[in-house]
Backbone as numpy.savetxt, mean C-alpha at the origin, in Angstrom:
# Nx Ny Nz CAx CAy CAz Cx Cy Cz
25.49 1.59 -9.05 24.11 1.42 -8.60 24.08 1.49 -7.08
23.37 2.47 -6.52 23.34 2.59 -5.07 22.58 1.45 -4.43
22.99 1.09 -3.23 22.29 0.02 -2.52 22.63 -1.34 -3.10
22.15 -2.37 -2.43 22.44 -3.71 -2.92 21.39 -4.12 -3.94
21.79 -4.86 -4.95 20.85 -5.33 -5.95 19.99 -6.42 -5.35
18.69 -6.20 -5.35 17.77 -7.14 -4.72 16.81 -7.66 -5.77
16.52 -8.93 -5.72 15.63 -9.56 -6.67 14.65 -10.44 -5.95
13.46 -10.59 -6.53 12.53 -11.58 -6.00 13.19 -12.95 -5.99
14.12 -13.16 -6.93 14.81 -14.43 -7.01 15.96 -14.52 -5.99
16.22 -13.40 -5.30 17.20 -13.46 -4.22 16.57 -14.18 -3.03
17.34 -14.37 -1.98 16.86 -15.14 -0.85 15.73 -14.44 -0.11
15.80 -13.13 0.00 14.81 -12.39 0.78 14.43 -11.11 0.05
13.15 -10.78 0.08 12.65 -9.50 -0.42 11.73 -8.94 0.66
12.10 -7.80 1.21 11.29 -7.16 2.24 10.60 -5.94 1.66
9.28 -5.92 1.77 8.46 -4.84 1.19 7.69 -4.15 2.30
7.76 -2.82 2.33 7.03 -2.04 3.32 6.12 -1.05 2.61
4.92 -0.87 3.15 3.97 0.09 2.60 3.45 0.97 3.73
3.31 2.28 3.45 2.78 3.18 4.47 2.17 4.42 3.83
1.01 4.82 4.33 0.42 6.11 4.02 1.07 7.13 4.95
1.81 8.09 4.38 2.62 9.00 5.20 1.84 10.23 5.67
0.60 10.42 5.15 -0.23 11.54 5.57 0.50 12.87 5.38
1.10 13.03 4.20 1.87 14.23 3.89 3.34 13.99 4.14
4.12 13.79 3.08 5.52 13.41 3.26 6.37 14.53 3.85
6.05 15.77 3.51 6.83 16.87 4.08 6.64 16.94 5.59
5.40 16.75 6.04 5.14 16.77 7.49 5.78 15.56 8.15
5.66 14.39 7.52 6.24 13.17 8.10 7.75 13.29 8.23
8.37 13.94 7.25 9.82 14.09 7.28 10.29 14.87 8.50
9.44 15.78 8.97 9.80 16.59 10.14 9.51 15.88 11.45
8.74 14.80 11.38 8.29 14.12 12.60 9.01 12.80 12.88
9.90 12.38 11.98 10.62 11.13 12.24 10.71 10.17 11.07
10.07 10.48 9.95 10.13 9.57 8.80 11.56 9.42 8.27
12.32 10.51 8.24 13.68 10.45 7.72 14.52 9.49 8.53
14.38 9.56 9.84 15.14 8.65 10.71 14.66 7.21 10.53
13.36 7.04 10.38 12.82 5.69 10.14 13.36 5.14 8.83
13.39 5.96 7.79 13.88 5.53 6.48 15.34 5.10 6.55
16.13 5.82 7.32 17.55 5.49 7.45 17.75 4.14 8.12
16.79 3.73 8.93 16.96 2.48 9.67 16.21 1.29 9.12
15.37 1.50 8.08 14.57 0.38 7.60 15.41 -0.64 6.84
15.00 -1.89 6.95 15.67 -2.96 6.22 14.92 -3.31 4.94
13.90 -2.52 4.60 13.09 -2.81 3.42 13.93 -2.70 2.15
13.59 -3.56 1.19 14.18 -3.49 -0.15 13.32 -2.63 -1.07
12.02 -2.59 -0.77 11.07 -1.79 -1.54 10.16 -1.08 -0.55
9.90 0.20 -0.81 9.05 1.00 0.06 7.98 1.67 -0.79
6.72 1.45 -0.45 5.59 2.04 -1.16 4.95 3.10 -0.27
4.85 4.33 -0.77 4.25 5.42 0.00 2.96 5.88 -0.65
2.02 6.31 0.20 0.77 6.90 -0.28 0.50 8.21 0.44
-0.35 9.01 -0.16 -0.73 10.33 0.35 0.50 11.19 0.62
1.35 11.28 -0.40 2.58 12.08 -0.32 2.24 13.57 -0.28
1.23 13.97 -1.03 0.68 15.34 -1.01 1.73 16.42 -1.27
2.54 16.23 -2.30 3.53 17.25 -2.66 4.04 17.00 -4.07
4.38 18.09 -4.75 5.11 17.97 -6.00 6.56 17.64 -5.68
7.23 17.02 -6.63 8.61 16.56 -6.39 9.50 17.70 -5.92
9.40 18.85 -6.55 10.28 19.99 -6.21 10.02 20.53 -4.81
8.86 20.20 -4.24 8.53 20.68 -2.89 9.12 19.80 -1.79
9.58 18.61 -2.15 10.07 17.67 -1.15 11.51 17.99 -0.76
11.85 17.88 0.51 13.26 18.04 0.91 14.10 16.92 0.32
15.35 17.20 0.07 16.22 16.21 -0.59 16.30 14.90 0.19
16.14 14.97 1.50 16.25 13.78 2.34 15.19 12.73 2.01
14.09 13.15 1.40 13.06 12.20 1.00 12.82 12.22 -0.50
13.27 13.26 -1.17 13.10 13.33 -2.63 14.01 12.33 -3.33
15.28 12.33 -2.94 16.26 11.42 -3.53 17.23 10.95 -2.45
16.78 10.15 -1.48 17.67 9.71 -0.42 18.74 8.75 -0.95
19.91 8.81 -0.37 21.00 7.94 -0.80 20.65 6.47 -0.63
21.06 5.67 -1.60 20.83 4.23 -1.52 19.50 3.79 -2.09
18.72 4.72 -2.62 17.40 4.39 -3.16 17.22 4.94 -4.57
16.49 4.21 -5.38 15.94 4.74 -6.62 14.48 5.09 -6.32
14.06 6.30 -6.69 12.75 6.78 -6.27 11.91 7.21 -7.48
10.66 6.82 -7.46 9.68 7.26 -8.45 8.56 7.96 -7.69
8.33 9.23 -7.99 7.24 9.98 -7.39 6.15 10.19 -8.43
4.91 9.99 -8.03 3.77 10.20 -8.93 2.78 11.12 -8.23
3.02 12.44 -8.29 2.12 13.38 -7.62 0.80 13.52 -8.36
-0.19 14.05 -7.67 -1.49 14.30 -8.28 -1.47 15.61 -9.04
-2.29 15.69 -10.09 -2.42 16.95 -10.82 -3.01 18.03 -9.92
-3.90 17.62 -9.03 -4.47 18.55 -8.05 -3.46 18.76 -6.93
-2.96 19.96 -6.78 -1.90 20.22 -5.82 -2.35 19.95 -4.39
-1.43 19.33 -3.63 -1.68 19.08 -2.21 -2.57 17.90 -1.93
-2.86 17.09 -2.95 -3.72 15.93 -2.75 -3.01 14.65 -3.15
-3.43 13.56 -2.55 -3.01 12.20 -2.92 -1.49 12.13 -3.14
-1.06 11.48 -4.21 0.36 11.29 -4.49 0.88 9.98 -3.96
1.56 9.22 -4.82 2.16 7.95 -4.42 3.63 7.94 -4.85
4.42 7.14 -4.16 5.85 7.03 -4.47 6.30 5.59 -4.27
7.38 5.24 -4.94 8.02 3.93 -4.78 9.52 4.13 -4.63
10.08 3.54 -3.57 11.52 3.56 -3.34 12.03 2.13 -3.49
13.06 1.94 -4.31 13.63 0.60 -4.51 15.14 0.66 -4.38
15.70 -0.40 -3.81 17.16 -0.43 -3.62 17.90 -0.56 -4.94
17.25 -1.22 -5.90 17.87 -1.33 -7.22 17.01 -0.60 -8.23
17.61 -0.23 -9.34 16.89 0.52 -10.36 15.83 -0.35 -11.02
14.60 0.13 -11.13 13.55 -0.67 -11.75 13.83 -0.91 -13.24
13.32 -2.02 -13.72 13.43 -2.33 -15.15 12.36 -1.59 -15.95
11.26 -1.25 -15.28 10.15 -0.55 -15.94 9.38 0.23 -14.89
8.88 1.39 -15.29 8.07 2.22 -14.41 6.78 2.59 -15.14
5.66 2.49 -14.45 4.38 2.89 -15.02 3.59 3.69 -14.01
3.20 4.90 -14.39 2.36 5.74 -13.55 0.92 5.63 -14.05
0.00 5.30 -13.16 -1.38 5.12 -13.55 -1.62 3.73 -14.11
-2.90 3.44 -14.40 -3.23 2.10 -14.89 -4.11 2.16 -16.15
-3.90 3.22 -16.93 -4.61 3.32 -18.19 -6.00 3.88 -18.05
-6.23 4.70 -17.04 -7.55 5.28 -16.78 -7.57 6.75 -17.18
-8.50 7.11 -18.06 -8.61 8.50 -18.48 -8.95 9.41 -17.30
-9.74 8.90 -16.36 -10.16 9.71 -15.22 -9.10 9.78 -14.12
-8.40 8.69 -13.87 -7.61 8.60 -12.65 -6.09 8.61 -12.82
-5.58 8.55 -14.05 -4.13 8.44 -14.20 -3.37 9.68 -13.75
-4.04 10.83 -13.68 -3.38 12.04 -13.20 -3.68 12.36 -11.75
-4.28 11.39 -11.06 -4.75 11.68 -9.70 -3.76 11.28 -8.61
-2.58 10.78 -8.99 -1.58 10.45 -7.98 -1.98 9.30 -7.09
-2.57 8.27 -7.71 -3.09 7.16 -6.91 -2.49 5.80 -7.25
-1.61 5.73 -8.26 -1.07 4.42 -8.61 0.25 4.57 -9.37
1.22 3.77 -8.94 2.49 3.66 -9.67 2.99 2.24 -9.49
3.54 1.65 -10.55 4.09 0.30 -10.46 5.46 0.25 -11.12
6.29 -0.67 -10.61 7.62 -0.88 -11.18 7.86 -2.37 -11.34
8.67 -2.69 -12.33 9.14 -4.06 -12.51 10.54 -4.19 -11.94
10.73 -5.17 -11.08 12.04 -5.61 -10.61 12.21 -7.05 -11.11
13.40 -7.60 -11.05 13.56 -8.97 -11.54 12.59 -9.95 -10.88
11.69 -10.49 -11.68 10.78 -11.52 -11.21 9.54 -11.04 -10.50
9.40 -9.73 -10.24 8.25 -9.25 -9.48 7.88 -7.82 -9.90
6.58 -7.58 -9.98 6.05 -6.22 -10.16 5.51 -5.75 -8.82
5.93 -4.55 -8.40 5.47 -3.98 -7.14 4.74 -2.68 -7.44
3.58 -2.49 -6.82 2.79 -1.29 -7.05 2.43 -0.62 -5.74
2.31 0.70 -5.80 1.84 1.50 -4.67 0.49 2.10 -5.04
-0.52 1.83 -4.22 -1.89 2.22 -4.49 -2.44 3.10 -3.37
-3.12 4.18 -3.76 -3.90 4.97 -2.81 -5.32 5.04 -3.34
-6.13 4.08 -2.90 -7.52 4.02 -3.35 -8.30 5.16 -2.71
-9.18 5.82 -3.46 -9.89 6.97 -2.89 -10.68 6.62 -1.63
-10.71 7.56 -0.70 -11.61 7.45 0.43 -12.95 8.02 0.00
-14.00 7.58 0.61 -15.32 8.03 0.19 -16.09 8.66 1.33
-17.29 9.06 1.02 -18.21 9.62 2.00 -19.61 9.33 1.48
-20.34 8.53 2.19 -21.64 8.05 1.72 -22.54 9.22 1.33
-23.19 9.08 0.16 -24.12 10.08 -0.30 -23.50 11.28 -0.99
-22.18 11.21 -1.28 -21.49 12.32 -1.92 -20.81 11.87 -3.20
-20.32 12.84 -3.96 -19.58 12.55 -5.19 -18.29 11.79 -4.88
-17.74 12.02 -3.69 -16.51 11.30 -3.33 -16.75 9.79 -3.32
-17.91 9.35 -2.85 -18.20 7.93 -2.84 -18.42 7.42 -4.27
-19.07 8.21 -5.10 -19.25 7.82 -6.49 -17.90 7.66 -7.18
-16.98 8.60 -6.89 -15.63 8.53 -7.46 -14.93 7.25 -7.00
-15.06 6.93 -5.73 -14.44 5.73 -5.19 -14.95 4.49 -5.92
-16.26 4.42 -6.13 -16.84 3.26 -6.79 -16.38 3.16 -8.24
-16.27 4.30 -8.92 -15.77 4.28 -10.30 -14.33 3.78 -10.34
-13.53 4.24 -9.41 -12.14 3.81 -9.34 -12.07 2.30 -9.13
-12.86 1.81 -8.18 -12.85 0.39 -7.87 -13.20 -0.45 -9.10
-14.19 0.00 -9.87 -14.58 -0.74 -11.05 -13.46 -0.84 -12.07
-12.80 0.28 -12.32 -11.69 0.27 -13.29 -10.49 -0.49 -12.75
-10.24 -0.36 -11.45 -9.01 -0.94 -10.90 -9.07 -2.46 -10.84
-10.23 -3.02 -10.59 -10.32 -4.48 -10.58 -9.95 -5.05 -11.94
-10.39 -4.39 -13.00 -10.02 -4.85 -14.34 -8.50 -4.78 -14.53
-7.88 -3.73 -14.01 -6.42 -3.63 -14.11 -5.74 -4.73 -13.33
-6.22 -5.01 -12.12 -5.62 -6.06 -11.30 -5.64 -7.41 -12.02
-6.75 -7.71 -12.66 -6.85 -8.97 -13.40 -5.85 -9.00 -14.54
-5.82 -7.92 -15.32 -4.89 -7.87 -16.44 -3.44 -7.92 -16.01
-3.13 -7.25 -14.91 -1.76 -7.24 -14.39 -1.33 -8.65 -14.00
-2.20 -9.35 -13.28 -1.88 -10.72 -12.88 -1.69 -11.63 -14.09
-2.55 -11.49 -15.06 -2.45 -12.35 -16.25 -1.19 -12.06 -17.06
-0.87 -10.78 -17.23 0.35 -10.44 -17.97 1.60 -10.93 -17.24
1.59 -10.74 -15.92 2.74 -11.17 -15.13 2.92 -12.69 -15.22
1.81 -13.42 -15.15 1.89 -14.87 -15.24 2.48 -15.30 -16.58
2.11 -14.59 -17.64 2.64 -14.91 -18.95 4.13 -14.66 -19.07
4.65 -13.78 -18.20 6.08 -13.46 -18.20 6.83 -14.19 -17.09
6.13 -15.06 -16.37 6.76 -15.77 -15.26 7.08 -14.88 -14.09
6.25 -13.85 -13.88 6.48 -12.87 -12.82 5.43 -13.00 -11.73
5.74 -12.48 -10.55 4.78 -12.35 -9.47 4.42 -10.88 -9.32
3.37 -10.59 -8.54 2.89 -9.23 -8.35 2.55 -9.01 -6.89
2.84 -7.81 -6.38 2.31 -7.39 -5.08 1.87 -5.94 -5.20
0.61 -5.70 -4.86 0.03 -4.36 -4.89 -0.16 -3.92 -3.44
0.63 -2.91 -3.06 0.66 -2.45 -1.67 -0.03 -1.10 -1.57
-0.61 -0.84 -0.41 -1.11 0.51 -0.23 -2.28 0.65 0.70
-2.82 1.86 0.68 -4.00 2.21 1.46 -5.21 1.96 0.58
-5.90 0.85 0.85 -7.06 0.47 0.04 -8.34 1.09 0.55
-8.31 1.73 1.70 -9.45 2.45 2.27 -10.72 1.61 2.39
-10.52 0.31 2.61 -11.64 -0.60 2.87 -11.19 -1.62 3.92
-11.98 -1.78 4.96 -11.75 -2.87 5.91 -12.58 -4.06 5.41
-11.92 -5.17 5.17 -12.59 -6.28 4.49 -13.57 -7.04 5.39
-13.14 -7.40 6.58 -13.96 -8.22 7.47 -14.09 -7.54 8.83
-14.96 -8.09 9.68 -15.17 -7.53 11.01 -13.86 -7.49 11.81
-12.98 -8.45 11.56 -11.70 -8.50 12.28 -10.77 -7.37 11.87
-11.15 -6.62 10.82 -10.26 -5.60 10.29 -10.54 -4.20 10.82
-11.50 -4.05 11.73 -11.67 -2.78 12.42 -12.30 -3.03 13.78
-11.87 -2.25 14.74 -12.30 -2.47 16.12 -13.80 -2.23 16.30
-14.27 -1.09 15.81 -15.67 -0.72 16.00 -16.47 -1.00 14.73
-16.56 -2.26 14.33 -17.24 -2.58 13.08 -18.74 -2.33 13.18
-19.32 -2.53 14.35 -20.77 -2.35 14.49 -21.18 -0.91 14.20
-20.34 0.03 14.59 -20.67 1.43 14.38 -20.32 1.97 13.01
-19.80 1.10 12.13 -19.35 1.57 10.82 -19.98 0.84 9.64
-21.04 0.09 9.89 -21.64 -0.71 8.82 -22.29 0.14 7.73
-22.56 1.41 8.03 -23.16 2.30 7.03 -22.20 3.41 6.61
-20.94 3.25 6.98 -19.94 4.26 6.65 -19.00 3.78 5.56
-18.54 4.74 4.75 -17.57 4.40 3.72 -16.35 3.76 4.35
-15.87 2.72 3.72 -14.75 1.96 4.24 -15.16 0.62 4.79
-16.47 0.48 5.10 -16.97 -0.81 5.58 -18.37 -1.09 5.04
-18.68 -0.51 3.90 -19.97 -0.74 3.27 -20.01 -2.14 2.65
-21.18 -2.78 2.63 -21.27 -4.12 2.04 -20.72 -4.20 0.62
-21.03 -3.18 -0.21 -20.56 -3.24 -1.60 -19.05 -3.07 -1.71
-18.44 -2.34 -0.78 -16.99 -2.20 -0.77 -16.33 -3.51 -0.34
-16.87 -4.11 0.68 -16.32 -5.37 1.19 -16.47 -6.49 0.16
-17.60 -6.48 -0.55 -17.82 -7.48 -1.59 -16.82 -7.30 -2.73
-16.53 -6.05 -3.05 -15.54 -5.78 -4.10 -14.16 -6.31 -3.70
-13.79 -6.12 -2.43 -12.50 -6.62 -1.98 -12.49 -8.15 -1.99
-13.63 -8.76 -1.72 -13.72 -10.22 -1.84 -13.47 -10.65 -3.28
-13.94 -9.86 -4.23 -13.70 -10.18 -5.64 -12.22 -10.08 -5.98
-11.53 -9.10 -5.40 -10.08 -8.98 -5.61 -9.38 -10.26 -5.16
-9.89 -10.88 -4.10 -9.26 -12.06 -3.50 -9.81 -13.37 -4.05
-10.88 -13.32 -4.80 -11.51 -14.54 -5.30 -10.61 -15.21 -6.34
-10.25 -16.49 -6.14 -9.35 -17.17 -7.08 -9.82 -17.11 -8.53
-11.13 -17.17 -8.75 -11.65 -17.14 -10.10 -11.80 -15.75 -10.68
-11.47 -14.72 -9.88 -11.63 -13.36 -10.38 -10.32 -12.57 -10.25
-10.16 -11.82 -9.15 -8.91 -11.08 -9.00 -7.72 -12.02 -8.83
-7.91 -12.99 -7.95 -6.88 -14.01 -7.77 -5.72 -13.61 -6.89
-5.90 -12.57 -6.06 -4.82 -12.13 -5.18 -5.00 -12.69 -3.78
-3.95 -12.57 -2.96 -3.96 -13.06 -1.59 -3.64 -11.89 -0.65
-4.44 -11.74 0.38 -4.20 -10.76 1.44 -3.10 -11.35 2.34
-1.88 -10.93 2.10 -0.71 -11.59 2.71 -0.71 -11.46 4.23
-1.00 -10.27 4.74 -0.98 -10.08 6.19 -2.03 -10.95 6.87
-3.23 -11.00 6.32 -4.27 -11.83 6.91 -3.90 -13.31 6.81
-3.28 -13.72 5.72 -2.89 -15.12 5.57 -1.90 -15.54 6.66
-1.07 -14.59 7.10 -0.09 -14.89 8.15 -0.63 -14.60 9.54
-1.79 -13.95 9.62 -2.41 -13.64 10.91 -3.89 -14.04 10.87
-4.18 -15.32 10.69 -5.57 -15.75 10.58 -6.27 -15.75 11.94
-7.56 -15.47 11.91 -8.37 -15.64 13.12 -8.09 -14.68 14.25
-7.50 -13.52 13.95 -7.23 -12.53 15.00 -7.76 -11.18 14.57
-8.02 -10.31 15.53 -8.41 -8.94 15.22 -7.16 -8.17 14.80
-7.30 -7.39 13.72 -6.14 -6.65 13.22 -5.17 -7.56 12.49
-3.89 -7.25 12.53 -3.28 -6.08 13.17 -3.64 -4.78 12.45
-4.12 -3.81 13.23 -4.58 -2.56 12.65 -3.40 -1.72 12.15
-3.69 -0.88 11.17 -2.62 -0.06 10.58 -2.97 1.43 10.54
-4.22 1.78 10.90 -4.62 3.19 10.94 -5.45 3.45 12.19
-5.14 4.58 12.83 -5.87 5.02 14.02 -6.15 6.51 13.89
-7.37 6.90 14.14 -7.71 8.31 14.10 -6.87 9.09 15.10
-6.60 10.35 14.77 -5.93 11.24 15.71 -6.88 11.72 16.80
-8.17 11.46 16.62 -9.15 11.92 17.59 -9.13 11.04 18.84
-9.35 11.67 19.98 -9.46 10.92 21.23 -8.24 10.08 21.53
-8.49 8.87 22.03 -7.40 7.96 22.42 -7.43 6.69 21.57
-7.77 6.87 20.29 -7.89 5.71 19.40 -6.60 4.90 19.35
-5.46 5.59 19.24 -4.18 4.88 19.15 -3.86 4.17 20.46
-4.01 4.86 21.57 -3.68 4.28 22.87 -4.57 3.08 23.19
-5.82 3.13 22.71 -6.76 2.03 22.97 -6.76 0.98 21.85
-5.93 1.18 20.85 -5.86 0.31 19.68 -7.22 0.16 19.01
-7.95 1.27 18.94 -9.23 1.30 18.23 -8.94 1.70 16.79
-8.50 0.71 16.01 -8.01 1.00 14.67 -8.75 0.29 13.56
-8.23 0.51 12.37 -8.70 -0.12 11.15 -7.52 -0.80 10.46
-7.77 -1.91 9.80 -6.76 -2.53 8.93 -7.19 -2.27 7.50
-6.63 -1.21 6.92 -6.98 -0.83 5.55 -5.76 -0.76 4.65
-4.58 -1.01 5.21 -3.33 -1.00 4.44 -2.93 -2.45 4.17
-2.92 -2.82 2.90 -2.73 -4.22 2.53 -1.53 -4.42 1.61
-1.05 -5.65 1.62 -0.17 -6.14 0.56 -0.92 -7.30 -0.09
-1.43 -7.07 -1.29 -2.17 -8.08 -2.05 -1.22 -8.67 -3.10
-0.93 -9.95 -2.96 0.08 -10.59 -3.80 -0.51 -11.74 -4.59
0.12 -12.05 -5.71 -0.24 -13.24 -6.45 0.13 -14.46 -5.61
-0.57 -15.58 -5.80 -0.40 -16.73 -4.89 1.04 -17.23 -4.77
1.79 -17.21 -5.87 3.16 -17.71 -5.80 4.04 -16.90 -4.87
3.88 -15.58 -4.90 4.66 -14.72 -4.01 4.11 -14.80 -2.59
2.79 -14.82 -2.46 2.18 -14.90 -1.12 2.63 -16.14 -0.37
2.82 -17.24 -1.09 3.25 -18.49 -0.46 4.65 -18.38 0.11
5.40 -17.38 -0.33 6.78 -17.21 0.14 6.88 -16.18 1.26
5.75 -15.64 1.67 5.75 -14.68 2.78 5.95 -15.43 4.09
6.95 -15.03 4.84 7.26 -15.74 6.09 7.03 -14.89 7.32
6.87 -13.58 7.13 6.68 -12.70 8.27 5.96 -11.44 7.81
4.95 -11.01 8.57 4.22 -9.79 8.27 3.93 -9.08 9.58
4.20 -7.79 9.62 3.99 -7.07 10.87 3.73 -5.58 10.61
3.05 -4.96 11.55 2.80 -3.52 11.52 3.81 -2.84 12.42
4.49 -1.85 11.89 5.52 -1.14 12.65 4.85 -0.01 13.44
4.14 -0.42 14.48 3.38 0.51 15.31 4.31 1.30 16.22
4.14 2.60 16.26 4.98 3.44 17.11 4.81 3.05 18.58
5.85 3.26 19.36 5.80 2.90 20.77 4.82 3.76 21.55
4.72 5.03 21.15 3.80 5.95 21.83 3.13 6.85 20.81
2.03 7.46 21.22 1.31 8.39 20.36 2.23 9.51 19.89
3.06 10.00 20.76 3.93 11.14 20.45 4.99 10.80 19.39
5.30 9.53 19.23 6.34 9.13 18.28 5.79 8.83 16.89
4.51 8.99 16.69 3.91 8.73 15.38 4.28 9.84 14.40
4.60 9.47 13.16 4.81 10.49 12.12 3.73 10.42 11.04
2.72 9.56 11.27 1.56 9.50 10.41 0.42 8.89 11.21
-0.82 9.05 10.72 -1.93 8.35 11.37 -1.99 6.88 10.95
-1.20 6.50 9.95 -1.00 5.11 9.57 0.35 4.62 10.09
0.52 3.31 10.15 1.82 2.72 10.50 2.31 1.87 9.33
3.63 1.74 9.16 4.16 0.92 8.09 3.75 -0.55 8.23
3.39 -1.16 7.11 3.05 -2.58 7.06 4.15 -3.28 6.27
4.83 -4.20 6.91 6.03 -4.83 6.32 5.82 -6.33 6.17
6.24 -6.85 5.02 6.20 -8.29 4.76 7.56 -8.74 4.27
8.01 -9.86 4.80 9.26 -10.47 4.38 8.92 -11.69 3.52
9.40 -11.67 2.29 9.20 -12.79 1.36 10.52 -13.52 1.17
10.52 -14.82 1.35 11.72 -15.63 1.12 11.52 -16.45 -0.13
12.60 -16.62 -0.89 12.52 -17.40 -2.11 12.74 -18.88 -1.76
11.75 -19.69 -2.05 11.87 -21.13 -1.81 12.07 -21.88 -3.09
12.07 -23.19 -2.98 12.23 -24.01 -4.16 11.01 -23.90 -5.04
11.23 -23.82 -6.33 10.10 -23.71 -7.27 9.43 -25.06 -7.42
């Protein structure tokens, strides 16, 4: 088995999530070198935008990792992947949706004591079919999140759903919130839906990064390539790790791996990393 065997029941579990904005392009810009140096035990990728055979070997099957790729049926779109240091006990592509299971937007794996998922929630555009699609996805996915948490609890497992959720939840989650109140990604109905994901009586998940960074703006994880958004830190926090309360309580560190300079970016998103330590039950 390549790599070290890592378990939620081990002392530390480090999980990183990043939208790579095209894995083939990212591989040419520095992702391969970043991957070689990461200390993550689990890596969740979104917007891979390639069929498995199109990926260079350095990212298709890198040494020391077990990899699951879930490309979209529509070529060149979406696509999610999961890299784990140990072989998963179970792999599931999609969440039981007739409309969305072939869209390359969700994959989950079981590791000892924890289920980890990579999510690429659709981006929308107000007044278009894309926004209608996003809302349909959100409706189906909340039901899955509830069922996933309940099943995991019955098995004594924890859950973390990582990815690009394409919604900024609160004003602190995007720099220019005033200018985006009528735009997809910060619409009242989208924000309310995310509140339902986090509501103890409904979704029951915890926004781990926000829990460790209360009362501050950001930390942002996406910056437009337009203008000087990155240099001015005019960003959005739309990349989340949503965990069940038991796992969230064990999160001791959360940070965005922001590139030092604009030129060193290999995606318009930055990796979001959380370190979970196993404490006494």
